[in-house]
C-alpha positions as CSV (number, residue, x, y, z in Angstrom):
1,X,36.4,-21.5,2.5
2,X,35.0,-18.0,2.0
3,X,36.1,-15.7,-0.7
4,X,36.6,-12.1,0.5
5,X,34.9,-9.4,-1.4
6,X,35.0,-5.7,-0.7
7,X,32.1,-4.2,1.3
8,X,31.3,-2.0,-1.8
9,X,30.4,-5.1,-3.8
10,X,28.2,-6.5,-1.1
11,X,26.4,-3.2,-0.8
12,X,25.8,-3.0,-4.6
13,X,24.5,-6.5,-4.8
14,X,22.2,-5.9,-1.9
15,X,20.9,-2.7,-3.6
16,X,20.3,-4.6,-6.8
17,X,18.5,-7.4,-5.0
18,X,16.2,-5.0,-3.1
19,X,15.5,-3.1,-6.4
20,X,14.6,-6.4,-8.1
21,X,12.3,-7.4,-5.2
22,X,10.5,-4.1,-5.2
23,X,10.2,-4.2,-9.0
24,X,8.8,-7.7,-8.7
25,X,6.2,-6.7,-6.2
26,X,5.1,-3.7,-8.2
27,X,5.0,-5.8,-11.4
28,X,2.9,-8.5,-9.7
29,X,0.5,-5.9,-8.4
30,X,0.1,-4.4,-11.9
31,X,-0.4,-7.9,-13.3
32,X,-3.1,-8.6,-10.8
33,X,-4.7,-5.3,-11.6
34,X,-4.9,-6.1,-15.4
35,X,-6.4,-9.5,-14.8
36,X,-10.0,-8.3,-15.1
37,X,-9.2,-7.3,-18.7
38,X,-9.6,-11.0,-19.6
39,X,-13.1,-11.0,-18.3
40,X,-16.3,-9.7,-19.9
41,X,-17.3,-6.1,-19.1
42,X,-20.3,-6.9,-16.9
43,X,-20.7,-10.7,-16.7
44,X,-17.5,-11.4,-14.8
45,X,-16.9,-14.4,-16.9
46,X,-13.7,-15.0,-18.8
47,X,-13.9,-13.6,-22.3
48,X,-11.6,-16.3,-23.8
49,X,-12.4,-19.8,-22.8
50,X,-9.7,-21.9,-24.5
51,X,-7.2,-23.5,-22.2
52,X,-4.1,-21.4,-23.3
53,X,-6.0,-18.2,-22.7
54,X,-7.1,-19.4,-19.3
55,X,-3.5,-20.2,-18.3
56,X,-2.3,-16.9,-19.6
57,X,-5.0,-15.1,-17.7
58,X,-3.9,-16.7,-14.4
59,X,-0.2,-16.0,-15.2
60,X,-0.5,-12.2,-15.4
61,X,0.8,-11.6,-11.9
62,X,3.8,-14.0,-12.4
63,X,4.6,-12.4,-15.8
64,X,4.3,-8.9,-14.2
65,X,6.6,-10.0,-11.3
66,X,9.2,-11.2,-13.7
67,X,9.2,-8.2,-15.9
68,X,9.1,-5.9,-12.8
69,X,12.1,-7.7,-11.3
70,X,14.1,-7.4,-14.5
71,X,13.2,-3.7,-14.8
72,X,14.2,-3.0,-11.2
73,X,17.5,-4.9,-11.6
74,X,18.2,-2.9,-14.8
75,X,17.5,0.4,-13.1
76,X,19.7,-0.5,-10.2
77,X,22.5,-1.5,-12.6
78,X,22.3,1.7,-14.5
79,X,22.3,3.8,-11.3
80,X,25.4,1.9,-10.1
81,X,27.2,2.4,-13.4
82,X,26.4,6.2,-13.3
83,X,27.6,6.4,-9.7
84,X,30.9,4.7,-10.6
85,X,31.4,6.9,-13.7
86,X,30.9,10.0,-11.7
87,X,33.3,8.7,-9.0
88,X,36.0,8.0,-11.6
89,X,35.5,11.4,-13.2
90,X,36.0,13.1,-9.9
91,X,39.1,11.0,-9.2
92,X,40.6,11.8,-12.6
93,X,39.9,15.5,-12.3
94,X,41.4,15.7,-8.8
95,X,38.3,17.1,-7.2
96,X,37.8,16.2,-3.5
């Protein structure tokens, strides 16, 4: 049994999902770009050798993807709220 939802809701959810995916990809790329900071300047070896630091070093892309997805989702939600507020303001003022 399907629950009907207005096309507006589906469009907004799709926009939020796309914004979260794009943010996640950008965040993962940035996380991958800062991975070398955990290595020595010229030797190419990891600066920190304990196990927690090694795991953190490998997790930078995943952390970046999560933060980027949350940021993208937040930006899409704020843009949608602004769009709705402007639409309501136009409706109340009687503008076309």
